C-alpha positions as CSV (number, residue, x, y, z in Angstrom):
1,M,9.4,-9.5,6.2
2,P,8.5,-10.2,9.9
3,A,7.5,-7.2,12.0
4,K,7.3,-6.6,15.7
5,V,4.1,-5.0,16.8
6,G,3.4,-3.4,20.1
7,A,0.0,-3.1,21.9
8,V,-3.0,-2.8,19.6
9,K,-6.4,-1.5,20.6
10,V,-9.3,-2.1,18.2
11,N,-12.3,0.1,18.9
12,N,-14.6,-1.1,16.1
13,I,-14.5,-3.3,13.0
14,G,-17.2,-3.1,10.3
15,N,-19.3,-6.0,9.1
16,S,-17.2,-6.6,6.0
17,S,-13.8,-5.5,7.3
18,I,-10.5,-7.4,7.7
19,F,-8.2,-6.9,10.6
20,N,-4.7,-8.3,10.3
21,I,-1.5,-8.0,12.2
22,G,1.6,-9.7,10.8
23,D,2.5,-11.1,7.4
24,V,-0.3,-11.8,4.9
25,Y,-0.3,-13.2,1.4
26,S,-3.8,-12.3,0.4
27,M,-6.8,-10.6,2.1
28,C,-10.2,-10.8,0.5
29,P,-13.2,-9.2,2.2
30,E,-16.5,-10.5,1.0
31,S,-19.5,-8.2,0.8
32,T,-22.1,-6.9,-1.6
33,A,-24.3,-3.9,-1.6
34,K,-27.0,-2.5,-3.8
35,T,-27.6,1.3,-3.5
36,Y,-30.5,3.2,-5.0
37,A,-30.6,7.0,-5.1
38,G,-32.2,9.7,-7.1
39,G,-30.6,12.0,-9.6
40,G,-27.9,14.2,-8.1
41,S,-27.7,12.2,-4.8
42,F,-23.9,11.5,-4.9
43,N,-22.7,14.9,-6.1
44,T,-20.1,16.5,-3.9
45,G,-17.9,19.6,-4.0
46,D,-18.0,23.3,-3.5
47,G,-20.5,25.4,-5.5
48,T,-22.3,22.4,-7.0
49,Y,-25.6,23.4,-8.5
50,I,-28.0,20.7,-9.5
51,R,-31.3,21.4,-11.3
52,L,-33.7,18.6,-11.6
53,G,-37.2,19.1,-12.9
54,Q,-38.4,15.7,-11.8
55,S,-36.3,12.7,-10.7
56,N,-37.4,9.1,-10.7
57,T,-35.4,6.2,-9.3
58,Y,-36.4,2.8,-10.7
59,V,-35.5,-0.1,-8.4
60,K,-36.9,-3.1,-10.3
61,D,-34.3,-5.9,-10.6
62,N,-35.4,-9.0,-12.5
63,D,-32.4,-11.2,-11.7
64,K,-32.4,-10.5,-7.9
65,A,-28.7,-11.4,-7.5
66,D,-25.9,-9.3,-9.0
67,Q,-22.8,-10.4,-7.1
68,N,-23.1,-13.8,-5.7
69,I,-20.5,-14.7,-3.0
70,L,-19.6,-18.4,-2.8
71,S,-17.7,-19.6,0.2
């Protein structure tokens, strides 16, 4: 359904973002990321207690490519 859009101000768009005004059938952002973090790194919430004696993060990756993007 067509829409009328007034003035638009874009302050910032990230590297793998999509900005669209109007009708669209499909939007497919393309990006990949590999994140390494130690034990308990992504825990959130109130009253979270994490007890780690020793934490090791192994970053060896034999295949070097996990999510290939083909254009």
